[in-house]
Each structure stands twice: as C-alpha cells, then as structure tokens.
N, C-alpha and C positions, 0 to 999 in steps of 0.2 A: 504494498500499498504505499504510498506515495506521503507525501510529508502534507502536499495541498489535501489530496484525499482524507488522510488523517484529520487534520483541520477542520474539515468541511462536516466530515460525519461526527465529529466531534461537540462543534458545535450544533449540528441539529437534533441531533440529540439531547443537548441541554435545554435549547429551545421548545423542544418538542412536548421531554416530562417532564420540565422543568426544574431540573436537576442545576446542581451548582457544576461549572464549566474542568473545575477539573475532577470531581466523580466521573463526568461525561469521557474525562484525559481517560482517566483510569481504567474504563469499561472499555475503549476504544483501544485500548494496551493489552489487557487482560486477554480480550478474544483474541487478537494476534499473536502472543505465545501461545494460546490453546494452538488454535490452528497450526502453528509452527511447530506445534510439541514441545517447548521448550519450556525449561524450568525456569517457576517465574523465582523475582527476585526474593529472599527472606522479607526484605523491607512490607514487602506487598504484601507481604501473607500474614504479618503479626500487626503491620498499622492500626493505628484506629481512624486517622484522616480521612478525609473526602478521597484523598485520590487512591489510598489504598483498599475502603471498602467497595470502590470503583470497579478497580482490577480485580478482585474476588469476586465481583460478581461476572465480570467478561469472562475470568478464567474459568471459573466455574460453570458455566452456563447457568446464570439462575438471574432473574429479576433485583434490581439496585432498589427498587421499592415496588408496591402496590400498583403504582399507574407506569413501572416498565416494562420494555420489550420482554415477554414472557418465554422462558424455557423452550426450546422446544424436544 
C-alpha cells in the first residue's frame, strides 16, 4: 500500500466511523501487518494509547468500536 493510499484510508476511516486519526492509522497498520503475516511490534500489543488500540483491532481483525468495520 502506498503512503498516499495509507493516509487516505486512515482519513476515511477516521471520518466515517468518528475514530481519532491515530486509532485509524493504527488500524490500517494492523491490517497491513496481518495481511503480510508479520509479527506485530510489542508496543502495539501492550500499549493503551489510541494507536495501539487501533493496531490490535486491525491486526486481530476485530471492530475498534461498535460502529467500526465488523470482522468478516
């Protein structure tokens, strides 16, 4: 995914679901790590900030909130 596409997807998720932009960026990063079958960084798995919450939601393919994209 190009940097422009990454930024656009993060921005779209933040606007559409009302997430903080940092959560949306984490979500897109988590999806990317999962799709590439890469090990997630430790700080993203244990962090309590918005980015880490979004990363885990994207990596483990689960919704960030009740209004977010559902796991398929």
